[in-house]
KOLGU-4560 file (N, C-alpha, C; in nm, 3 decimals, padded with zeros to 5 digits):
<recs>
<n_xx: 08.025 n_yy: 02.073 n_zz: 16.714 ca_xx: 08.024 ca_yy: 02.048 ca_zz: 16.565 c_xx: 07.894 c_yy: 02.116 c_zz: 16.514 mol: A seq: 1 type: MET>
<n_xx: 07.911 n_yy: 02.194 n_zz: 16.402 ca_xx: 07.804 ca_yy: 02.261 ca_zz: 16.342 c_xx: 07.715 c_yy: 02.163 c_zz: 16.266 mol: A seq: 2 type: SER>
<n_xx: 07.594 n_yy: 02.210 n_zz: 16.231 ca_xx: 07.495 ca_yy: 02.125 ca_zz: 16.157 c_xx: 07.557 c_yy: 02.090 c_zz: 16.017 mol: A seq: 3 type: GLU>
<n_xx: 07.623 n_yy: 02.180 n_zz: 15.956 ca_xx: 07.683 ca_yy: 02.158 ca_zz: 15.832 c_xx: 07.800 c_yy: 02.055 c_zz: 15.833 mol: A seq: 4 type: VAL>
<n_xx: 07.881 n_yy: 02.071 n_zz: 15.937 ca_xx: 07.986 ca_yy: 01.967 ca_zz: 15.955 c_xx: 07.930 c_yy: 01.828 c_zz: 15.981 mol: A seq: 5 type: GLU>
<n_xx: 07.824 n_yy: 01.816 n_zz: 16.060 ca_xx: 07.757 ca_yy: 01.690 ca_zz: 16.091 c_xx: 07.703 c_yy: 01.635 c_zz: 15.957 mol: A seq: 6 type: ALA>
<n_xx: 07.648 n_yy: 01.721 n_zz: 15.876 ca_xx: 07.588 ca_yy: 01.675 ca_zz: 15.744 c_xx: 07.698 c_yy: 01.621 c_zz: 15.652 mol: A seq: 7 type: PHE>
<n_xx: 07.811 n_yy: 01.689 n_zz: 15.652 ca_xx: 07.926 ca_yy: 01.648 ca_zz: 15.576 c_xx: 07.979 c_yy: 01.512 c_zz: 15.619 mol: A seq: 8 type: GLU>
<n_xx: 07.986 n_yy: 01.480 n_zz: 15.754 ca_xx: 08.035 ca_yy: 01.356 ca_zz: 15.799 c_xx: 07.939 c_yy: 01.245 c_zz: 15.769 mol: A seq: 9 type: GLU>
<n_xx: 07.805 n_yy: 01.272 n_zz: 15.767 ca_xx: 07.701 ca_yy: 01.171 ca_zz: 15.745 c_xx: 07.686 c_yy: 01.142 c_zz: 15.599 mol: A seq: 10 type: ALA>
<n_xx: 07.741 n_yy: 01.222 n_zz: 15.508 ca_xx: 07.712 ca_yy: 01.204 ca_zz: 15.367 c_xx: 07.778 c_yy: 01.073 c_zz: 15.314 mol: A seq: 11 type: SER>
<n_xx: 07.732 n_yy: 01.031 n_zz: 15.198 ca_xx: 07.780 ca_yy: 00.912 ca_zz: 15.141 c_xx: 07.899 c_yy: 00.936 c_zz: 15.044 mol: A seq: 12 type: GLU>
<n_xx: 07.926 n_yy: 01.063 n_zz: 15.022 ca_xx: 08.036 ca_yy: 01.102 ca_zz: 14.935 c_xx: 08.122 c_yy: 01.198 c_zz: 15.014 mol: A seq: 13 type: VAL>
<n_xx: 08.252 n_yy: 01.179 n_zz: 15.005 ca_xx: 08.346 ca_yy: 01.273 ca_zz: 15.076 c_xx: 08.393 c_yy: 01.379 c_zz: 14.978 mol: A seq: 14 type: ILE>
<n_xx: 08.370 n_yy: 01.502 n_zz: 15.016 ca_xx: 08.411 ca_yy: 01.620 ca_zz: 14.935 c_xx: 08.513 c_yy: 01.691 c_zz: 15.018 mol: A seq: 15 type: PHE>
<n_xx: 08.643 n_yy: 01.682 n_zz: 14.980 ca_xx: 08.752 ca_yy: 01.731 ca_zz: 15.054 c_xx: 08.759 c_yy: 01.885 c_zz: 15.054 mol: A seq: 16 type: THR>
<n_xx: 08.817 n_yy: 01.947 n_zz: 15.155 ca_xx: 08.836 ca_yy: 02.089 ca_zz: 15.162 c_xx: 08.916 c_yy: 02.141 c_zz: 15.046 mol: A seq: 17 type: ALA>
<n_xx: 09.012 n_yy: 02.070 n_zz: 14.999 ca_xx: 09.094 ca_yy: 02.110 ca_zz: 14.882 c_xx: 09.010 c_yy: 02.120 c_zz: 14.753 mol: A seq: 18 type: ALA>
<n_xx: 08.920 n_yy: 02.025 n_zz: 14.736 ca_xx: 08.827 ca_yy: 02.024 ca_zz: 14.622 c_xx: 08.727 c_yy: 02.134 c_zz: 14.633 mol: A seq: 19 type: ALA>
<n_xx: 08.669 n_yy: 02.153 n_zz: 14.749 ca_xx: 08.573 ca_yy: 02.263 ca_zz: 14.769 c_xx: 08.639 c_yy: 02.400 c_zz: 14.748 mol: A seq: 20 type: ALA>
<n_xx: 08.759 n_yy: 02.418 n_zz: 14.800 ca_xx: 08.824 ca_yy: 02.547 ca_zz: 14.778 c_xx: 08.854 c_yy: 02.569 c_zz: 14.627 mol: A seq: 21 type: ASP>
<n_xx: 08.889 n_yy: 02.467 n_zz: 14.553 ca_xx: 08.917 ca_yy: 02.487 ca_zz: 14.407 c_xx: 08.790 c_yy: 02.516 c_zz: 14.332 mol: A seq: 22 type: LYS>
<n_xx: 08.675 n_yy: 02.456 n_zz: 14.372 ca_xx: 08.543 ca_yy: 02.474 ca_zz: 14.313 c_xx: 08.505 c_yy: 02.623 c_zz: 14.339 mol: A seq: 23 type: VAL>
<n_xx: 08.523 n_yy: 02.668 n_zz: 14.465 ca_xx: 08.490 ca_yy: 02.806 ca_zz: 14.498 c_xx: 08.574 c_yy: 02.907 c_zz: 14.413 mol: A seq: 24 type: ARG>
<n_xx: 08.697 n_yy: 02.871 n_zz: 14.393 ca_xx: 08.787 ca_yy: 02.958 ca_zz: 14.308 c_xx: 08.732 c_yy: 02.956 c_zz: 14.164 mol: A seq: 25 type: GLU>
<n_xx: 08.696 n_yy: 02.844 n_zz: 14.111 ca_xx: 08.644 ca_yy: 02.838 ca_zz: 13.981 c_xx: 08.507 c_yy: 02.913 c_zz: 13.965 mol: A seq: 26 type: LEU>
<n_xx: 08.423 n_yy: 02.896 n_zz: 14.069 ca_xx: 08.295 ca_yy: 02.965 ca_zz: 14.066 c_xx: 08.310 c_yy: 03.116 c_zz: 14.064 mol: A seq: 27 type: LEU>
<n_xx: 08.413 n_yy: 03.162 n_zz: 14.131 ca_xx: 08.436 ca_yy: 03.306 ca_zz: 14.143 c_xx: 08.462 c_yy: 03.369 c_zz: 14.006 mol: A seq: 28 type: SER>
<n_xx: 08.507 n_yy: 03.285 n_zz: 13.911 ca_xx: 08.531 ca_yy: 03.330 ca_zz: 13.771 c_xx: 08.412 c_yy: 03.321 c_zz: 13.687 mol: A seq: 29 type: GLU>
<n_xx: 08.304 n_yy: 03.255 n_zz: 13.735 ca_xx: 08.182 ca_yy: 03.233 ca_zz: 13.655 c_xx: 08.095 c_yy: 03.358 c_zz: 13.667 mol: A seq: 30 type: GLU>
<n_xx: 08.004 n_yy: 03.374 n_zz: 13.571 ca_xx: 07.905 ca_yy: 03.480 ca_zz: 13.578 c_xx: 07.808 c_yy: 03.468 c_zz: 13.696 mol: A seq: 31 type: GLU>
<n_xx: 07.770 n_yy: 03.341 n_zz: 13.724 ca_xx: 07.682 ca_yy: 03.314 ca_zz: 13.837 c_xx: 07.761 c_yy: 03.230 c_zz: 13.935 mol: A seq: 32 type: ASP>
<n_xx: 07.811 n_yy: 03.292 n_zz: 14.039 ca_xx: 07.893 ca_yy: 03.228 ca_zz: 14.143 c_xx: 07.811 c_yy: 03.147 c_zz: 14.239 mol: A seq: 33 type: ALA>
<n_xx: 07.677 n_yy: 03.153 n_zz: 14.228 ca_xx: 07.590 ca_yy: 03.070 ca_zz: 14.323 c_xx: 07.556 c_yy: 02.933 c_zz: 14.269 mol: A seq: 34 type: ASP>
<n_xx: 07.625 n_yy: 02.889 n_zz: 14.166 ca_xx: 07.598 ca_yy: 02.753 ca_zz: 14.111 c_xx: 07.651 c_yy: 02.650 c_zz: 14.204 mol: A seq: 35 type: GLN>
<n_xx: 07.610 n_yy: 02.531 n_zz: 14.175 ca_xx: 07.651 ca_yy: 02.407 ca_zz: 14.253 c_xx: 07.731 c_yy: 02.322 c_zz: 14.156 mol: A seq: 36 type: LYS>
<n_xx: 07.815 n_yy: 02.240 n_zz: 14.211 ca_xx: 07.889 ca_yy: 02.141 ca_zz: 14.132 c_xx: 07.819 c_yy: 02.007 c_zz: 14.132 mol: A seq: 37 type: LEU>
<n_xx: 07.788 n_yy: 01.960 n_zz: 14.016 ca_xx: 07.735 ca_yy: 01.826 ca_zz: 14.006 c_xx: 07.839 c_yy: 01.722 c_zz: 13.960 mol: A seq: 38 type: ARG>
<n_xx: 07.853 n_yy: 01.615 n_zz: 14.033 ca_xx: 07.939 ca_yy: 01.505 ca_zz: 13.985 c_xx: 07.847 c_yy: 01.390 c_zz: 13.949 mol: A seq: 39 type: VAL>
<n_xx: 07.875 n_yy: 01.325 n_zz: 13.841 ca_xx: 07.796 ca_yy: 01.216 ca_zz: 13.789 c_xx: 07.877 c_yy: 01.106 c_zz: 13.720 mol: A seq: 40 type: PHE>
<n_xx: 07.805 n_yy: 00.998 n_zz: 13.701 ca_xx: 07.870 ca_yy: 00.882 ca_zz: 13.630 c_xx: 07.786 c_yy: 00.857 c_zz: 13.508 mol: A seq: 41 type: VAL>
<n_xx: 07.857 n_yy: 00.832 n_zz: 13.397 ca_xx: 07.792 ca_yy: 00.794 ca_zz: 13.271 c_xx: 07.858 c_yy: 00.678 c_zz: 13.215 mol: A seq: 42 type: THR>
<n_xx: 07.794 n_yy: 00.605 n_zz: 13.124 ca_xx: 07.854 ca_yy: 00.494 ca_zz: 13.056 c_xx: 07.956 c_yy: 00.552 c_zz: 12.957 mol: A seq: 43 type: GLY>
<n_xx: 08.057 n_yy: 00.469 n_zz: 12.939 ca_xx: 08.161 ca_yy: 00.508 ca_zz: 12.833 c_xx: 08.303 c_yy: 00.502 c_zz: 12.896 mol: A seq: 44 type: GLY>
<n_xx: 08.390 n_yy: 00.557 n_zz: 12.820 ca_xx: 08.535 ca_yy: 00.555 ca_zz: 12.861 c_xx: 08.590 c_yy: 00.421 c_zz: 12.835 mol: A seq: 45 type: GLY>
<n_xx: 08.715 n_yy: 00.408 n_zz: 12.856 ca_xx: 08.781 ca_yy: 00.278 ca_zz: 12.817 c_xx: 08.758 c_yy: 00.165 c_zz: 12.916 mol: A seq: 46 type: CYS>
<n_xx: 08.703 n_yy: 00.203 n_zz: 13.036 ca_xx: 08.676 ca_yy: 00.096 ca_zz: 13.136 c_xx: 08.528 c_yy: 00.070 c_zz: 13.163 mol: A seq: 47 type: SER>
<n_xx: 08.439 n_yy: 00.139 n_zz: 13.091 ca_xx: 08.297 ca_yy: 00.114 ca_zz: 13.104 c_xx: 08.211 c_yy: 00.224 c_zz: 13.161 mol: A seq: 48 type: GLY>
<n_xx: 08.259 n_yy: 00.297 n_zz: 13.262 ca_xx: 08.195 ca_yy: 00.415 ca_zz: 13.322 c_xx: 08.296 c_yy: 00.526 c_zz: 13.326 mol: A seq: 49 type: PHE>
<n_xx: 08.243 n_yy: 00.650 n_zz: 13.325 ca_xx: 08.331 ca_yy: 00.761 ca_zz: 13.338 c_xx: 08.267 c_yy: 00.869 c_zz: 13.425 mol: A seq: 50 type: GLN>
<n_xx: 08.348 n_yy: 00.950 n_zz: 13.489 ca_xx: 08.307 ca_yy: 01.059 ca_zz: 13.579 c_xx: 08.285 c_yy: 01.185 c_zz: 13.501 mol: A seq: 51 type: TYR>
<n_xx: 08.191 n_yy: 01.269 n_zz: 13.540 ca_xx: 08.169 ca_yy: 01.395 ca_zz: 13.489 c_xx: 08.143 c_yy: 01.500 c_zz: 13.594 mol: A seq: 52 type: GLY>
<n_xx: 08.174 n_yy: 01.622 n_zz: 13.555 ca_xx: 08.145 ca_yy: 01.733 ca_zz: 13.649 c_xx: 08.086 c_yy: 01.845 c_zz: 13.569 mol: A seq: 53 type: PHE>
<n_xx: 07.991 n_yy: 01.916 n_zz: 13.627 ca_xx: 07.936 ca_yy: 02.034 ca_zz: 13.564 c_xx: 07.877 c_yy: 02.126 c_zz: 13.672 mol: A seq: 54 type: LYS>
<n_xx: 07.873 n_yy: 02.255 n_zz: 13.639 ca_xx: 07.803 ca_yy: 02.352 ca_zz: 13.723 c_xx: 07.663 c_yy: 02.364 c_zz: 13.687 mol: A seq: 55 type: PHE>
<n_xx: 07.576 n_yy: 02.370 n_zz: 13.782 ca_xx: 07.433 ca_yy: 02.399 ca_zz: 13.754 c_xx: 07.372 c_yy: 02.482 c_zz: 13.870 mol: A seq: 56 type: GLU>
<n_xx: 07.257 n_yy: 02.545 n_zz: 13.833 ca_xx: 07.194 ca_yy: 02.631 ca_zz: 13.933 c_xx: 07.092 c_yy: 02.549 c_zz: 14.021 mol: A seq: 57 type: LYS>
<n_xx: 07.032 n_yy: 02.448 n_zz: 13.960 ca_xx: 06.923 ca_yy: 02.382 ca_zz: 14.032 c_xx: 06.972 c_yy: 02.245 c_zz: 14.085 mol: A seq: 58 type: THR>
<n_xx: 06.892 n_yy: 02.201 n_zz: 14.187 ca_xx: 06.913 ca_yy: 02.066 ca_zz: 14.235 c_xx: 06.781 c_yy: 01.994 c_zz: 14.233 mol: A seq: 59 type: GLN>
<n_xx: 06.784 n_yy: 01.863 n_zz: 14.222 ca_xx: 06.660 ca_yy: 01.783 ca_zz: 14.219 c_xx: 06.632 c_yy: 01.734 c_zz: 14.364 mol: A seq: 60 type: ASP>
<n_xx: 06.507 n_yy: 01.704 n_zz: 14.387 ca_xx: 06.466 ca_yy: 01.665 ca_zz: 14.521 c_xx: 06.540 c_yy: 01.540 c_zz: 14.568 mol: A seq: 61 type: ASP>
<n_xx: 06.572 n_yy: 01.452 n_zz: 14.478 ca_xx: 06.635 ca_yy: 01.322 ca_zz: 14.516 c_xx: 06.790 c_yy: 01.328 c_zz: 14.514 mol: A seq: 62 type: ASP>
<n_xx: 06.851 n_yy: 01.449 n_zz: 14.486 ca_xx: 06.994 ca_yy: 01.457 ca_zz: 14.489 c_xx: 07.049 c_yy: 01.439 c_zz: 14.628 mol: A seq: 63 type: ASP>
<n_xx: 07.168 n_yy: 01.377 n_zz: 14.635 ca_xx: 07.246 ca_yy: 01.384 ca_zz: 14.756 c_xx: 07.322 c_yy: 01.512 c_zz: 14.756 mol: A seq: 64 type: THR>
<n_xx: 07.321 n_yy: 01.587 n_zz: 14.871 ca_xx: 07.380 ca_yy: 01.712 ca_zz: 14.878 c_xx: 07.487 c_yy: 01.709 c_zz: 14.981 mol: A seq: 65 type: ILE>
<n_xx: 07.607 n_yy: 01.757 n_zz: 14.941 ca_xx: 07.723 ca_yy: 01.765 ca_zz: 15.033 c_xx: 07.769 c_yy: 01.911 c_zz: 15.030 mol: A seq: 66 type: VAL>
<n_xx: 07.777 n_yy: 01.971 n_zz: 15.151 ca_xx: 07.822 ca_yy: 02.110 ca_zz: 15.159 c_xx: 07.959 c_yy: 02.113 c_zz: 15.231 mol: A seq: 67 type: VAL>
<n_xx: 08.054 n_yy: 02.180 n_zz: 15.169 ca_xx: 08.185 ca_yy: 02.190 ca_zz: 15.231 c_xx: 08.243 c_yy: 02.328 c_zz: 15.200 mol: A seq: 68 type: ARG>
<n_xx: 08.281 n_yy: 02.396 n_zz: 15.302 ca_xx: 08.343 ca_yy: 02.530 ca_zz: 15.290 c_xx: 08.260 c_yy: 02.624 c_zz: 15.206 mol: A seq: 69 type: ASN>
<n_xx: 08.125 n_yy: 02.619 n_zz: 15.214 ca_xx: 08.039 ca_yy: 02.703 ca_zz: 15.147 c_xx: 08.004 c_yy: 02.661 c_zz: 15.005 mol: A seq: 70 type: GLY>
<n_xx: 08.054 n_yy: 02.547 n_zz: 14.960 ca_xx: 08.035 ca_yy: 02.493 ca_zz: 14.822 c_xx: 07.942 c_yy: 02.378 c_zz: 14.827 mol: A seq: 71 type: VAL>
<n_xx: 07.845 n_yy: 02.374 n_zz: 14.737 ca_xx: 07.750 ca_yy: 02.260 ca_zz: 14.735 c_xx: 07.783 c_yy: 02.166 c_zz: 14.623 mol: A seq: 72 type: THR>
<n_xx: 07.799 n_yy: 02.034 n_zz: 14.660 ca_xx: 07.814 ca_yy: 01.927 ca_zz: 14.561 c_xx: 07.686 c_yy: 01.850 c_zz: 14.552 mol: A seq: 73 type: LEU>
<n_xx: 07.635 n_yy: 01.818 n_zz: 14.436 ca_xx: 07.516 ca_yy: 01.740 ca_zz: 14.405 c_xx: 07.556 c_yy: 01.605 c_zz: 14.343 mol: A seq: 74 type: LEU>
<n_xx: 07.484 n_yy: 01.497 n_zz: 14.381 ca_xx: 07.503 ca_yy: 01.365 ca_zz: 14.321 c_xx: 07.362 c_yy: 01.310 c_zz: 14.303 mol: A seq: 75 type: VAL>
<n_xx: 07.328 n_yy: 01.272 n_zz: 14.176 ca_xx: 07.202 ca_yy: 01.212 ca_zz: 14.148 c_xx: 07.194 c_yy: 01.071 c_zz: 14.197 mol: A seq: 76 type: ASP>
<n_xx: 07.080 n_yy: 01.013 n_zz: 14.222 ca_xx: 07.066 ca_yy: 00.873 ca_zz: 14.278 c_xx: 07.135 c_yy: 00.764 c_zz: 14.190 mol: A seq: 77 type: PRO>
<n_xx: 07.127 n_yy: 00.776 n_zz: 14.065 ca_xx: 07.190 ca_yy: 00.670 ca_zz: 13.978 c_xx: 07.339 c_yy: 00.672 c_zz: 13.998 mol: A seq: 78 type: MET>
<n_xx: 07.398 n_yy: 00.794 n_zz: 13.999 ca_xx: 07.546 ca_yy: 00.809 ca_zz: 14.015 c_xx: 07.591 c_yy: 00.770 c_zz: 14.154 mol: A seq: 79 type: SER>
<n_xx: 07.502 n_yy: 00.794 n_zz: 14.252 ca_xx: 07.539 ca_yy: 00.769 ca_zz: 14.393 c_xx: 07.563 c_yy: 00.618 c_zz: 14.414 mol: A seq: 80 type: LEU>
<n_xx: 07.494 n_yy: 00.537 n_zz: 14.346 ca_xx: 07.514 ca_yy: 00.389 ca_zz: 14.364 c_xx: 07.656 c_yy: 00.355 c_zz: 14.325 mol: A seq: 81 type: GLN>
<n_xx: 07.720 n_yy: 00.430 n_zz: 14.236 ca_xx: 07.863 ca_yy: 00.407 ca_zz: 14.197 c_xx: 07.961 c_yy: 00.489 c_zz: 14.276 mol: A seq: 82 type: TYR>
<n_xx: 07.916 n_yy: 00.596 n_zz: 14.341 ca_xx: 08.004 ca_yy: 00.690 ca_zz: 14.408 c_xx: 07.997 c_yy: 00.685 c_zz: 14.565 mol: A seq: 83 type: LEU>
<n_xx: 07.911 n_yy: 00.593 n_zz: 14.613 ca_xx: 07.893 ca_yy: 00.582 ca_zz: 14.758 c_xx: 08.031 c_yy: 00.542 c_zz: 14.818 mol: A seq: 84 type: SER>
<n_xx: 08.071 n_yy: 00.622 n_zz: 14.919 ca_xx: 08.201 ca_yy: 00.603 ca_zz: 14.979 c_xx: 08.322 c_yy: 00.664 c_zz: 14.910 mol: A seq: 85 type: GLY>
<n_xx: 08.300 n_yy: 00.722 n_zz: 14.794 ca_xx: 08.405 ca_yy: 00.782 ca_zz: 14.721 c_xx: 08.454 c_yy: 00.918 c_zz: 14.770 mol: A seq: 86 type: ALA>
<n_xx: 08.575 n_yy: 00.952 n_zz: 14.753 ca_xx: 08.632 ca_yy: 01.080 ca_zz: 14.791 c_xx: 08.666 c_yy: 01.162 c_zz: 14.671 mol: A seq: 87 type: GLU>
<n_xx: 08.607 n_yy: 01.286 n_zz: 14.669 ca_xx: 08.637 ca_yy: 01.380 ca_zz: 14.563 c_xx: 08.733 c_yy: 01.478 c_zz: 14.614 mol: A seq: 88 type: ILE>
<n_xx: 08.853 n_yy: 01.479 n_zz: 14.549 ca_xx: 08.970 ca_yy: 01.562 ca_zz: 14.606 c_xx: 09.021 c_yy: 01.649 c_zz: 14.485 mol: A seq: 89 type: ASP>
<n_xx: 09.111 n_yy: 01.745 n_zz: 14.519 ca_xx: 09.180 ca_yy: 01.820 ca_zz: 14.423 c_xx: 09.325 c_yy: 01.815 c_zz: 14.458 mol: A seq: 90 type: TYR>
<n_xx: 09.410 n_yy: 01.777 n_zz: 14.360 ca_xx: 09.560 ca_yy: 01.760 ca_zz: 14.387 c_xx: 09.634 c_yy: 01.844 c_zz: 14.290 mol: A seq: 91 type: LYS>
<n_xx: 09.736 n_yy: 01.906 n_zz: 14.342 ca_xx: 09.837 ca_yy: 01.979 ca_zz: 14.258 c_xx: 09.972 c_yy: 01.908 c_zz: 14.275 mol: A seq: 92 type: GLU>
<n_xx: 10.031 n_yy: 01.867 n_zz: 14.164 ca_xx: 10.165 ca_yy: 01.806 ca_zz: 14.172 c_xx: 10.252 c_yy: 01.850 c_zz: 14.059 mol: A seq: 93 type: SER>
<n_xx: 10.367 n_yy: 01.790 n_zz: 14.049 ca_xx: 10.462 ca_yy: 01.825 ca_zz: 13.940 c_xx: 10.403 c_yy: 01.784 c_zz: 13.807 mol: A seq: 94 type: ILE>
<n_xx: 10.315 n_yy: 01.683 n_zz: 13.811 ca_xx: 10.248 ca_yy: 01.632 ca_zz: 13.690 c_xx: 10.132 c_yy: 01.721 c_zz: 13.645 mol: A seq: 95 type: GLU>
<n_xx: 10.089 n_yy: 01.810 n_zz: 13.726 ca_xx: 09.976 ca_yy: 01.897 ca_zz: 13.692 c_xx: 09.874 c_yy: 01.902 c_zz: 13.807 mol: A seq: 96 type: GLY>
<n_xx: 09.761 n_yy: 01.966 n_zz: 13.785 ca_xx: 09.655 ca_yy: 01.985 ca_zz: 13.877 c_xx: 09.529 c_yy: 01.924 c_zz: 13.825 mol: A seq: 97 type: ALA>
<n_xx: 09.454 n_yy: 01.857 n_zz: 13.916 ca_xx: 09.328 ca_yy: 01.787 ca_zz: 13.873 c_xx: 09.246 c_yy: 01.747 c_zz: 13.983 mol: A seq: 98 type: GLN>
<n_xx: 09.114 n_yy: 01.732 n_zz: 13.952 ca_xx: 09.026 ca_yy: 01.673 ca_zz: 14.052 c_xx: 09.048 c_yy: 01.521 c_zz: 14.045 mol: A seq: 99 type: PHE>
<n_xx: 09.045 n_yy: 01.457 n_zz: 14.162 ca_xx: 09.073 ca_yy: 01.308 ca_zz: 14.173 c_xx: 08.956 c_yy: 01.249 c_zz: 14.242 mol: A seq: 100 type: VAL>
<n_xx: 08.907 n_yy: 01.137 n_zz: 14.192 ca_xx: 08.801 ca_yy: 01.059 ca_zz: 14.261 c_xx: 08.863 c_yy: 00.927 c_zz: 14.303 mol: A seq: 101 type: ILE>
<n_xx: 08.867 n_yy: 00.905 n_zz: 14.439 ca_xx: 08.914 ca_yy: 00.778 ca_zz: 14.495 c_xx: 08.787 c_yy: 00.696 c_zz: 14.524 mol: A seq: 102 type: ARG>
<n_xx: 08.760 n_yy: 00.599 n_zz: 14.444 ca_xx: 08.636 ca_yy: 00.525 ca_zz: 14.449 c_xx: 08.653 c_yy: 00.384 c_zz: 14.498 mol: A seq: 103 type: ASN>
<n_xx: 08.607 n_yy: 00.344 n_zz: 14.612 ca_xx: 08.627 ca_yy: 00.210 ca_zz: 14.662 c_xx: 08.534 c_yy: 00.108 c_zz: 14.581 mol: A seq: 104 type: PRO>
<n_xx: 08.446 n_yy: 00.154 n_zz: 14.503 ca_xx: 08.358 ca_yy: 00.068 ca_zz: 14.426 c_xx: 08.420 c_yy: 00.026 c_zz: 14.298 mol: A seq: 105 type: ASN>
<n_xx: 08.526 n_yy: 00.097 n_zz: 14.249 ca_xx: 08.587 ca_yy: 00.064 ca_zz: 14.125 c_xx: 08.683 c_yy: -00.046 c_zz: 14.133 mol: A seq: 106 type: ALA>
<n_xx: 08.661 n_yy: -00.148 n_zz: 14.054 ca_xx: 08.745 ca_yy: -00.263 ca_zz: 14.048 c_xx: 08.867 c_yy: -00.245 c_zz: 13.957 mol: A seq: 107 type: THR>
<n_xx: 08.848 n_yy: -00.166 n_zz: 13.853 ca_xx: 08.960 ca_yy: -00.133 ca_zz: 13.765 c_xx: 08.934 c_yy: 00.008 c_zz: 13.720 mol: A seq: 108 type: THR>
<n_xx: 09.046 n_yy: 00.076 n_zz: 13.679 ca_xx: 09.033 ca_yy: 00.208 ca_zz: 13.620 c_xx: 09.140 c_yy: 00.222 c_zz: 13.515 mol: A seq: 109 type: SER>
<n_xx: 09.114 n_yy: 00.323 n_zz: 13.430 ca_xx: 09.211 ca_yy: 00.341 ca_zz: 13.315 c_xx: 09.328 c_yy: 00.427 c_zz: 13.361 mol: A seq: 110 type: CYS>
<n_xx: 09.427 n_yy: 00.444 n_zz: 13.281 ca_xx: 09.546 ca_yy: 00.517 ca_zz: 13.321 c_xx: 09.524 c_yy: 00.661 c_zz: 13.350 mol: A seq: 111 type: GLY>
<n_xx: 09.418 n_yy: 00.723 n_zz: 13.286 ca_xx: 09.391 ca_yy: 00.864 ca_zz: 13.313 c_xx: 09.309 c_yy: 00.890 c_zz: 13.434 mol: A seq: 112 type: CYS>
<n_xx: 09.248 n_yy: 00.781 n_zz: 13.489 ca_xx: 09.174 ca_yy: 00.796 ca_zz: 13.615 c_xx: 09.033 c_yy: 00.848 c_zz: 13.595 mol: A seq: 113 type: GLY>
<n_xx: 08.990 n_yy: 00.866 n_zz: 13.470 ca_xx: 08.858 ca_yy: 00.925 ca_zz: 13.446 c_xx: 08.755 c_yy: 00.817 c_zz: 13.410 mol: A seq: 114 type: ASN>
<n_xx: 08.801 n_yy: 00.691 n_zz: 13.398 ca_xx: 08.713 ca_yy: 00.585 ca_zz: 13.355 c_xx: 08.737 c_yy: 00.465 c_zz: 13.456 mol: A seq: 115 type: SER>
<n_xx: 08.628 n_yy: 00.389 n_zz: 13.480 ca_xx: 08.641 ca_yy: 00.280 ca_zz: 13.573 c_xx: 08.535 c_yy: 00.174 c_zz: 13.548 mol: A seq: 116 type: PHE>
<n_xx: 08.553 n_yy: 00.059 n_zz: 13.613 ca_xx: 08.445 ca_yy: -00.044 ca_zz: 13.604 c_xx: 08.424 c_yy: -00.092 c_zz: 13.751 mol: A seq: 117 type: SER>
<n_xx: 08.302 n_yy: -00.157 n_zz: 13.765 ca_xx: 08.272 ca_yy: -00.203 ca_zz: 13.899 c_xx: 08.244 c_yy: -00.355 c_zz: 13.889 mol: A seq: 118 type: VAL>
</recs>
């Protein structure tokens, strides 16, 4: 097992290969393909908290870092308390394509899956 694979297994957030591959595809369309994907939790949404994603160039010293298939995912400490144990995936179905977060910490979520409560 490589050092990167060991790091992936030990992380507190699961970043699937399907999600990493989609992020790599999206980054290839960006002007700066060396960016990282940040996932975060903010207040709001119909259930109290909502998920967010954005590309950024820098990472903070206290970020949790997950590397999968050459793509770097960043999670800040405040968001990590809500995302610990969560799986970030990408699904394509007849209903459409989207990033999906399966969060064991969420006690309820809204119909769109972008908002949750703990």
